[in-house]
C-alpha positions in Angstrom: -3.8 -42.0 -54.3 -3.7 -44.0 -51.0 -1.5 -42.7 -48.6 0.5 -46.3 -48.9 1.3 -44.7 -52.3 3.4 -41.5 -50.2 6.4 -41.1 -48.7 6.4 -38.4 -45.6 8.6 -35.8 -46.0 10.5 -34.8 -42.7 8.6 -31.6 -40.5 10.3 -28.1 -41.0 12.6 -27.9 -38.2 10.7 -24.3 -37.4 8.0 -24.7 -34.4 5.5 -23.0 -36.5 6.0 -24.3 -39.4 6.1 -28.0 -38.0 2.8 -27.2 -35.9 1.0 -25.8 -39.9 2.9 -29.4 -41.5 1.6 -31.5 -39.2 -1.9 -30.2 -39.4 -1.6 -30.4 -43.4 -0.4 -33.9 -43.4 -3.4 -35.2 -41.5 -5.4 -32.9 -44.4 -3.5 -35.1 -46.8 -4.4 -38.0 -44.3 -8.3 -37.3 -44.8 -7.8 -36.2 -48.2 -6.2 -40.1 -49.3 -8.0 -42.2 -47.4 -11.0 -41.0 -46.5 -12.1 -38.9 -49.2 -10.7 -40.7 -52.2 -11.6 -44.0 -50.7 -15.2 -42.6 -50.6 -15.4 -41.7 -53.8 -14.0 -44.4 -55.6 -16.5 -46.1 -53.6 -19.4 -44.7 -55.9 -21.1 -46.6 -58.3 -19.5 -46.9 -62.0 -23.0 -46.8 -63.2 -23.1 -43.1 -62.3 -23.8 -40.1 -65.0 -21.9 -37.1 -64.5 -24.8 -35.3 -63.1 -25.5 -37.9 -60.0 -21.2 -38.2 -59.4 -20.9 -34.4 -58.7 -23.8 -34.8 -56.5 -22.2 -37.9 -54.7 -18.5 -35.9 -54.8 -20.7 -33.3 -53.3 -22.1 -35.4 -50.6 -18.8 -37.2 -50.3 -17.3 -33.6 -49.2 -19.9 -32.0 -47.3 -19.7 -35.0 -44.6 -16.3 -34.2 -44.4 -17.0 -30.8 -43.9 -19.1 -31.6 -41.0 -16.5 -33.9 -40.0 -13.6 -31.4 -39.9 -16.1 -28.7 -37.6 -16.4 -31.6 -35.1 -12.9 -32.0 -35.1 -12.8 -27.7 -34.8 -14.9 -28.4 -31.9 -17.8 -26.6 -33.5 -20.1 -29.3 -33.9 -20.3 -32.3 -31.9 -20.7 -33.1 -28.2 -23.4 -34.6 -25.5 -23.7 -32.9 -22.6 -26.9 -32.7 -19.2 -24.8 -29.8 -17.4 -22.7 -31.8 -15.1 -20.9 -34.0 -17.8 -19.7 -34.4 -21.1 -18.4 -36.3 -24.0 -16.1 -34.9 -26.7 -14.8 -36.1 -29.6 -11.1 -34.8 -30.4 -8.6 -35.9 -33.3 -4.8 -36.2 -32.6 -2.2 -36.2 -34.9 1.1 -37.4 -34.0 4.5 -36.9 -35.3 7.5 -39.5 -34.7 10.7 -40.4 -35.5 13.1 -43.9 -35.1 15.6 -43.3 -32.6 19.6 -45.5 -33.5 18.2 -47.9 -31.9 15.3 -48.8 -34.1 12.7 -47.7 -31.4 9.6 -45.4 -32.6 9.3 -42.2 -30.9 6.8 -39.6 -30.5 8.3 -36.3 -30.9 4.9 -33.8 -31.9 1.9 -33.8 -30.9 -1.2 -32.0 -32.0 -5.1 -32.3 -30.3 -6.7 -30.6 -33.9 -9.3 -28.5 -32.1 -6.2 -27.0 -30.9 -4.7 -26.0 -34.3 -5.8 -23.5 -36.6 -8.7 -24.9 -38.3 -9.6 -28.0 -40.4 -12.7 -26.6 -41.4 -10.5 -23.7 -42.8 -7.4 -26.6 -44.5 -10.5 -28.7 -46.2 -10.5 -26.0 -48.6 -7.3 -25.9 -49.6 -6.6 -29.5 -49.2 -9.8 -29.8 -51.7 -7.6 -28.2 -54.3 -4.7 -30.3 -53.4 -3.0 -27.4 -51.6 -1.4 -29.1 -48.6 1.2 -26.0 -47.6 4.3 -24.6 -48.0 6.5 -27.3 -46.5 6.3 -30.3 -48.6 4.0 -33.0 -46.0 5.2 -36.1 -48.6 5.7 -37.3 -52.2 4.8 -40.1 -54.0 6.9 -43.3 -53.0 9.1 -44.1 -56.5 8.7 -47.7 -57.6 5.1 -47.6 -56.4 
């Protein structure tokens, strides 16, 4: 399902649990809107063996992205200058006025490790605290 088919579940109140929750939320988004979309774009004429190889390629590319997010790879430098890519995940909530207010943000390179997280996410394990639930009627 695309993430538009899910409804976000509110994060836990405990700081550490919320930190893990937001990392798992990022994982769910990546698994559904990147991995699933890439998998669905594979040619329907592929054999089962070809599909398996293509899926391995999709997963390898996603794992490489997680390595980049973790800071294991990526970045350009010349000794005095550097360019890095970062991925920030943000949680916002609606105020009584209707305005969205950012409540929490995490640079994923400072998290527990997207390379570790992906192994569980590939098995649909998004942590102990639910991140989302299927939308009703969708």
